TORKOLVEX-187132 format. One record per residue: residue in three letters; x, y, z of N, C-alpha, C, O in turn. Coordinates in Angstrom, 1 decimal. Layout:
BEGIN
fiba->Ala&nX->X&nY->Y&nZ->Z&caX->X&caY->Y&caZ->Z&cX->X&cY->Y&cZ->Z&oX->X&oY->Y&oZ->Z
...
REM end
This chain:
BEGIN
fiba->Met&nX->67.9&nY->142.8&nZ->186.9&caX->67.7&caY->141.9&caZ->185.8&cX->68.3&cY->140.5&cZ->186.1&oX->67.8&oY->139.5&oZ->185.8
fiba->Arg&nX->69.5&nY->140.6&nZ->186.8&caX->70.2&caY->139.3&caZ->187.1&cX->69.4&cY->138.5&cZ->188.1&oX->69.3&oY->137.3&oZ->188.1
fiba->Asn&nX->68.8&nY->139.2&nZ->189.1&caX->67.9&caY->138.6&caZ->190.1&cX->66.7&cY->137.9&cZ->189.4&oX->66.3&oY->136.9&oZ->189.9
fiba->Leu&nX->66.2&nY->138.6&nZ->188.4&caX->65.0&caY->138.0&caZ->187.7&cX->65.4&cY->136.7&cZ->187.0&oX->64.6&oY->135.7&oZ->187.0
fiba->Ile&nX->66.5&nY->136.6&nZ->186.4&caX->67.0&caY->135.4&caZ->185.7&cX->67.2&cY->134.3&cZ->186.7&oX->66.8&oY->133.2&oZ->186.5
fiba->Ile&nX->67.8&nY->134.6&nZ->187.8&caX->68.1&caY->133.6&caZ->188.9&cX->66.7&cY->133.1&cZ->189.4&oX->66.6&oY->131.9&oZ->189.7
fiba->Leu&nX->65.8&nY->134.0&nZ->189.6&caX->64.5&caY->133.7&caZ->190.1&cX->63.8&cY->132.7&cZ->189.1&oX->63.2&oY->131.7&oZ->189.6
fiba->Cys&nX->63.9&nY->133.0&nZ->187.9&caX->63.2&caY->132.2&caZ->186.8&cX->63.9&cY->130.8&cZ->186.8&oX->63.1&oY->129.8&oZ->186.7
fiba->Val&nX->65.2&nY->130.7&nZ->186.9&caX->65.9&caY->129.4&caZ->186.9&cX->65.5&cY->128.6&cZ->188.1&oX->65.2&oY->127.4&oZ->188.0
fiba->Leu&nX->65.5&nY->129.3&nZ->189.2&caX->65.1&caY->128.6&caZ->190.5&cX->63.7&cY->128.1&cZ->190.4&oX->63.4&oY->127.0&oZ->190.9
fiba->Ala&nX->62.8&nY->128.9&nZ->189.9&caX->61.4&caY->128.5&caZ->189.8&cX->61.2&cY->127.3&cZ->188.8&oX->60.4&oY->126.4&oZ->189.1
fiba->Met&nX->62.0&nY->127.3&nZ->187.7&caX->61.9&caY->126.1&caZ->186.8&cX->62.4&cY->124.9&cZ->187.5&oX->61.8&oY->123.8&oZ->187.3
fiba->Val&nX->63.5&nY->125.0&nZ->188.3&caX->64.0&caY->123.8&caZ->188.9&cX->63.0&cY->123.3&cZ->190.0&oX->62.8&oY->122.1&oZ->190.1
fiba->Ile&nX->62.4&nY->124.2&nZ->190.7&caX->61.4&caY->123.8&caZ->191.7&cX->60.2&cY->123.1&cZ->191.1&oX->59.7&oY->122.1&oZ->191.6
fiba->Leu&nX->59.7&nY->123.7&nZ->190.0&caX->58.5&caY->123.1&caZ->189.3&cX->58.8&cY->121.8&cZ->188.6&oX->57.9&oY->121.0&oZ->188.5
fiba->Ala&nX->60.0&nY->121.7&nZ->188.1&caX->60.4&caY->120.5&caZ->187.3&cX->60.6&cY->119.3&cZ->188.2&oX->60.4&oY->118.1&oZ->187.8
fiba->Thr&nX->61.0&nY->119.5&nZ->189.5&caX->61.3&caY->118.3&caZ->190.4&cX->60.1&cY->117.4&cZ->190.6&oX->60.2&oY->116.2&oZ->190.5
fiba->Pro&nX->58.9&nY->117.9&nZ->190.9&caX->57.8&caY->117.0&caZ->191.1&cX->57.4&cY->116.3&cZ->189.8&oX->56.9&oY->115.1&oZ->189.9
fiba->Leu&nX->57.6&nY->116.9&nZ->188.7&caX->57.2&caY->116.2&caZ->187.4&cX->58.1&cY->115.0&cZ->187.2&oX->57.7&oY->114.0&oZ->186.8
fiba->Arg&nX->59.4&nY->115.2&nZ->187.5&caX->60.3&caY->114.1&caZ->187.3&cX->60.0&cY->112.9&cZ->188.3&oX->60.1&oY->111.8&oZ->187.9
fiba->Ala&nX->59.6&nY->113.3&nZ->189.5&caX->59.3&caY->112.3&caZ->190.5&cX->58.1&cY->111.5&cZ->190.0&oX->58.0&oY->110.3&oZ->190.3
fiba->Gln&nX->57.1&nY->112.1&nZ->189.4&caX->55.9&caY->111.4&caZ->189.0&cX->56.2&cY->110.5&cZ->187.8&oX->55.6&oY->109.5&oZ->187.7
fiba->Glu&nX->57.1&nY->110.9&nZ->186.9&caX->57.4&caY->110.1&caZ->185.7&cX->58.2&cY->108.9&cZ->186.1&oX->58.1&oY->107.9&oZ->185.4
fiba->Ala&nX->58.9&nY->108.9&nZ->187.2&caX->59.8&caY->107.8&caZ->187.6&cX->59.0&cY->106.6&cZ->188.0&oX->59.4&oY->105.5&oZ->187.9
fiba->Thr&nX->57.8&nY->106.8&nZ->188.6&caX->57.0&caY->105.7&caZ->189.1&cX->56.3&cY->105.1&cZ->187.9&oX->55.6&oY->105.7&oZ->187.1
fiba->Pro&nX->56.4&nY->103.7&nZ->187.8&caX->55.8&caY->103.1&caZ->186.6&cX->54.3&cY->103.0&cZ->186.9&oX->53.8&oY->102.9&oZ->188.1
fiba->Pro&nX->53.5&nY->103.0&nZ->185.8&caX->52.0&caY->102.9&caZ->186.0&cX->51.7&cY->101.5&cZ->186.6&oX->52.3&oY->100.5&oZ->186.4
fiba->His&nX->50.6&nY->101.5&nZ->187.4&caX->50.1&caY->100.2&caZ->188.0&cX->49.6&cY->99.3&cZ->186.9&oX->48.8&oY->99.6&oZ->186.1
fiba->Gln&nX->50.2&nY->98.1&nZ->186.9&caX->49.8&caY->97.0&caZ->186.0&cX->48.9&cY->96.1&cZ->186.7&oX->49.3&oY->95.5&oZ->187.7
fiba->Pro&nX->47.7&nY->95.9&nZ->186.2&caX->46.7&caY->95.0&caZ->187.0&cX->47.2&cY->93.6&cZ->186.9&oX->47.8&oY->93.2&oZ->185.9
fiba->Thr&nX->46.8&nY->92.9&nZ->187.9&caX->47.2&caY->91.4&caZ->188.0&cX->46.2&cY->90.7&cZ->187.0&oX->45.2&oY->91.3&oZ->186.6
fiba->Pro&nX->46.5&nY->89.5&nZ->186.7&caX->45.6&caY->88.7&caZ->185.8&cX->44.2&cY->88.5&cZ->186.4&oX->43.2&oY->88.5&oZ->185.7
fiba->Glu&nX->44.1&nY->88.4&nZ->187.7&caX->42.8&caY->88.3&caZ->188.4&cX->42.0&cY->89.6&cZ->188.3&oX->40.8&oY->89.6&oZ->188.0
fiba->Glu&nX->42.7&nY->90.7&nZ->188.4&caX->42.0&caY->92.0&caZ->188.3&cX->41.6&cY->92.2&cZ->186.8&oX->40.5&oY->92.7&oZ->186.6
fiba->Met&nX->42.4&nY->91.8&nZ->185.9&caX->42.0&caY->91.9&caZ->184.5&cX->40.8&cY->91.0&cZ->184.2&oX->39.9&oY->91.4&oZ->183.4
fiba->Gln&nX->40.7&nY->89.8&nZ->184.8&caX->39.6&caY->88.9&caZ->184.5&cX->38.3&cY->89.6&cZ->185.1&oX->37.3&oY->89.4&oZ->184.5
fiba->Lys&nX->38.4&nY->90.2&nZ->186.3&caX->37.2&caY->90.8&caZ->186.9&cX->36.7&cY->92.0&cZ->186.0&oX->35.5&oY->92.1&oZ->185.8
fiba->Ile&nX->37.7&nY->92.8&nZ->185.4&caX->37.3&caY->93.9&caZ->184.6&cX->36.6&cY->93.4&cZ->183.3&oX->35.6&oY->93.9&oZ->182.8
fiba->Met&nX->37.2&nY->92.3&nZ->182.7&caX->36.7&caY->91.7&caZ->181.5&cX->35.3&cY->91.1&cZ->181.7&oX->34.4&oY->91.3&oZ->180.9
fiba->Asp&nX->35.1&nY->90.4&nZ->182.9&caX->33.8&caY->89.9&caZ->183.2&cX->32.7&cY->91.0&cZ->183.3&oX->31.6&oY->90.8&oZ->182.8
fiba->Ala&nX->33.1&nY->92.0&nZ->184.0&caX->32.2&caY->93.1&caZ->184.2&cX->31.8&cY->93.8&cZ->182.8&oX->30.6&oY->94.1&oZ->182.6
fiba->Thr&nX->32.8&nY->94.0&nZ->182.0&caX->32.6&caY->94.6&caZ->180.7&cX->31.7&cY->93.7&cZ->179.8&oX->30.7&oY->94.2&oZ->179.2
fiba->Met&nX->32.1&nY->92.5&nZ->179.7&caX->31.3&caY->91.6&caZ->178.9&cX->29.9&cY->91.3&cZ->179.4&oX->29.0&oY->91.2&oZ->178.6
fiba->Gly&nX->29.8&nY->91.3&nZ->180.7&caX->28.5&caY->91.1&caZ->181.3&cX->27.5&cY->92.2&cZ->180.9&oX->26.3&oY->92.0&oZ->180.8
fiba->Ala&nX->28.1&nY->93.4&nZ->180.8&caX->27.2&caY->94.5&caZ->180.4&cX->26.9&cY->94.5&cZ->178.9&oX->25.9&oY->95.0&oZ->178.5
fiba->Met&nX->27.8&nY->94.0&nZ->178.1&caX->27.7&caY->94.0&caZ->176.6&cX->26.9&cY->92.9&cZ->176.1&oX->26.2&oY->93.0&oZ->175.0
fiba->Val&nX->26.9&nY->91.7&nZ->176.7&caX->26.2&caY->90.5&caZ->176.2&cX->24.7&cY->90.7&cZ->175.8&oX->24.3&oY->90.3&oZ->174.7
fiba->Pro&nX->23.9&nY->91.3&nZ->176.7&caX->22.5&caY->91.5&caZ->176.3&cX->22.3&cY->92.3&cZ->175.1&oX->21.5&oY->92.1&oZ->174.3
fiba->Met&nX->23.1&nY->93.4&nZ->175.0&caX->23.0&caY->94.3&caZ->173.8&cX->23.5&cY->93.6&cZ->172.6&oX->22.8&oY->93.7&oZ->171.5
fiba->Met&nX->24.5&nY->92.8&nZ->172.7&caX->25.0&caY->92.1&caZ->171.5&cX->24.0&cY->91.0&cZ->171.0&oX->23.8&oY->90.8&oZ->169.8
fiba->Gly&nX->23.4&nY->90.4&nZ->172.0&caX->22.3&caY->89.4&caZ->171.6&cX->21.2&cY->90.0&cZ->170.9&oX->20.7&oY->89.5&oZ->169.9
fiba->Arg&nX->20.7&nY->91.2&nZ->171.4&caX->19.6&caY->91.9&caZ->170.7&cX->20.0&cY->92.4&cZ->169.4&oX->19.2&oY->92.3&oZ->168.4
fiba->Met&nX->21.2&nY->92.9&nZ->169.2&caX->21.7&caY->93.4&caZ->168.0&cX->21.8&cY->92.2&cZ->166.9&oX->21.5&oY->92.4&oZ->165.8
fiba->Thr&nX->22.2&nY->91.1&nZ->167.4&caX->22.3&caY->89.9&caZ->166.5&cX->20.9&cY->89.5&cZ->166.0&oX->20.8&oY->89.2&oZ->164.8
fiba->Glu&nX->20.0&nY->89.5&nZ->166.9&caX->18.6&caY->89.1&caZ->166.5&cX->18.1&cY->90.1&cZ->165.5&oX->17.5&oY->89.7&oZ->164.5
fiba->Val&nX->18.3&nY->91.4&nZ->165.6&caX->17.8&caY->92.4&caZ->164.7&cX->18.5&cY->92.2&cZ->163.3&oX->17.8&oY->92.3&oZ->162.3
fiba->Met&nX->19.8&nY->91.9&nZ->163.3&caX->20.5&caY->91.7&caZ->162.1&cX->20.0&cY->90.5&cZ->161.3&oX->19.8&oY->90.5&oZ->160.1
fiba->Ile&nX->19.7&nY->89.4&nZ->162.0&caX->19.2&caY->88.2&caZ->161.4&cX->17.8&cY->88.4&cZ->160.8&oX->17.5&oY->88.0&oZ->159.7
fiba->Glu&nX->17.0&nY->89.1&nZ->161.6&caX->15.6&caY->89.5&caZ->161.1&cX->15.7&cY->90.3&cZ->159.8&oX->14.9&oY->90.1&oZ->158.9
fiba->Ala&nX->16.6&nY->91.3&nZ->159.8&caX->16.7&caY->92.2&caZ->158.6&cX->17.2&cY->91.3&cZ->157.4&oX->16.7&oY->91.6&oZ->156.3
fiba->Arg&nX->18.1&nY->90.4&nZ->157.6&caX->18.6&caY->89.6&caZ->156.5&cX->17.4&cY->88.7&cZ->156.0&oX->17.3&oY->88.5&oZ->154.8
fiba->Leu&nX->16.7&nY->88.1&nZ->156.9&caX->15.5&caY->87.2&caZ->156.5&cX->14.5&cY->88.0&cZ->155.7&oX->14.0&oY->87.5&oZ->154.7
fiba->Lys&nX->14.2&nY->89.3&nZ->156.2&caX->13.2&caY->90.1&caZ->155.4&cX->13.8&cY->90.4&cZ->154.0&oX->13.0&oY->90.5&oZ->153.1
fiba->Ser&nX->15.1&nY->90.7&nZ->154.0&caX->15.7&caY->91.0&caZ->152.7&cX->15.7&cY->89.8&cZ->151.8&oX->15.4&oY->90.0&oZ->150.6
fiba->Ala&nX->16.0&nY->88.7&nZ->152.3&caX->16.0&caY->87.4&caZ->151.5&cX->14.6&cY->87.1&cZ->151.0&oX->14.5&oY->86.4&oZ->150.0
fiba->Ala&nX->13.6&nY->87.5&nZ->151.6&caX->12.2&caY->87.1&caZ->151.2&cX->11.8&cY->87.9&cZ->150.0&oX->10.7&oY->87.6&oZ->149.4
fiba->Leu&nX->12.4&nY->89.0&nZ->149.7&caX->12.0&caY->89.8&caZ->148.6&cX->12.4&cY->89.2&cZ->147.2&oX->13.4&oY->88.6&oZ->147.1
fiba->Pro&nX->11.5&nY->89.3&nZ->146.2&caX->11.7&caY->88.6&caZ->144.9&cX->13.0&cY->89.2&cZ->144.2&oX->13.7&oY->88.5&oZ->143.6
fiba->Asp&nX->13.2&nY->90.5&nZ->144.4&caX->14.4&caY->91.1&caZ->143.8&cX->15.7&cY->90.5&cZ->144.3&oX->16.6&oY->90.4&oZ->143.6
fiba->Thr&nX->15.7&nY->90.2&nZ->145.6&caX->16.9&caY->89.6&caZ->146.2&cX->17.1&cY->88.2&cZ->145.6&oX->18.2&oY->87.9&oZ->145.3
fiba->Ala&nX->16.1&nY->87.5&nZ->145.4&caX->16.2&caY->86.1&caZ->144.9&cX->16.8&cY->86.2&cZ->143.5&oX->17.6&oY->85.4&oZ->143.1
fiba->Glu&nX->16.3&nY->87.2&nZ->142.7&caX->16.9&caY->87.3&caZ->141.3&cX->18.4&cY->87.7&cZ->141.3&oX->19.1&oY->87.2&oZ->140.6
fiba->Arg&nX->18.7&nY->88.6&nZ->142.2&caX->20.1&caY->89.0&caZ->142.3&cX->21.0&cY->87.9&cZ->142.8&oX->22.1&oY->87.7&oZ->142.3
fiba->Ile&nX->20.5&nY->87.1&nZ->143.7&caX->21.3&caY->85.9&caZ->144.2&cX->21.4&cY->84.9&cZ->143.0&oX->22.5&oY->84.3&oZ->142.8
fiba->Ala&nX->20.4&nY->84.7&nZ->142.3&caX->20.5&caY->83.7&caZ->141.1&cX->21.4&cY->84.3&cZ->140.1&oX->22.2&oY->83.5&oZ->139.5
fiba->Thr&nX->21.4&nY->85.5&nZ->139.8&caX->22.4&caY->86.1&caZ->138.8&cX->23.8&cY->86.0&cZ->139.3&oX->24.7&oY->85.6&oZ->138.6
fiba->Phe&nX->24.0&nY->86.3&nZ->140.6&caX->25.3&caY->86.1&caZ->141.2&cX->25.8&cY->84.7&cZ->141.1&oX->27.0&oY->84.4&oZ->140.7
fiba->Thr&nX->24.9&nY->83.7&nZ->141.4&caX->25.3&caY->82.3&caZ->141.3&cX->25.7&cY->81.9&cZ->139.9&oX->26.6&oY->81.1&oZ->139.7
fiba->Arg&nX->24.9&nY->82.3&nZ->138.9&caX->25.2&caY->82.0&caZ->137.5&cX->26.5&cY->82.5&cZ->137.1&oX->27.2&oY->81.9&oZ->136.3
fiba->Asn&nX->26.9&nY->83.7&nZ->137.6&caX->28.1&caY->84.3&caZ->137.1&cX->29.4&cY->83.9&cZ->137.9&oX->30.5&oY->84.3&oZ->137.6
fiba->Leu&nX->29.2&nY->83.0&nZ->138.8&caX->30.4&caY->82.4&caZ->139.5&cX->31.1&cY->81.6&cZ->138.5&oX->32.2&oY->81.0&oZ->138.8
REM end
């Protein structure tokens, strides 16, 4: 029984040592130049989709504004200001 306890304690010490060594190293912090490259790549991929999404939103607003019901609601809202 005593040997089992000593074995367990020894195993915990051996297993915990690599974990402490990994925690001690600080995470890599990218340089401003690396961050700029990452941001350029990310934005470069998003810009076409954002442009298309903006076009669709404007078209939807124009179609909604062309409806007579919308004009009445806007007039009512303006009167109640």
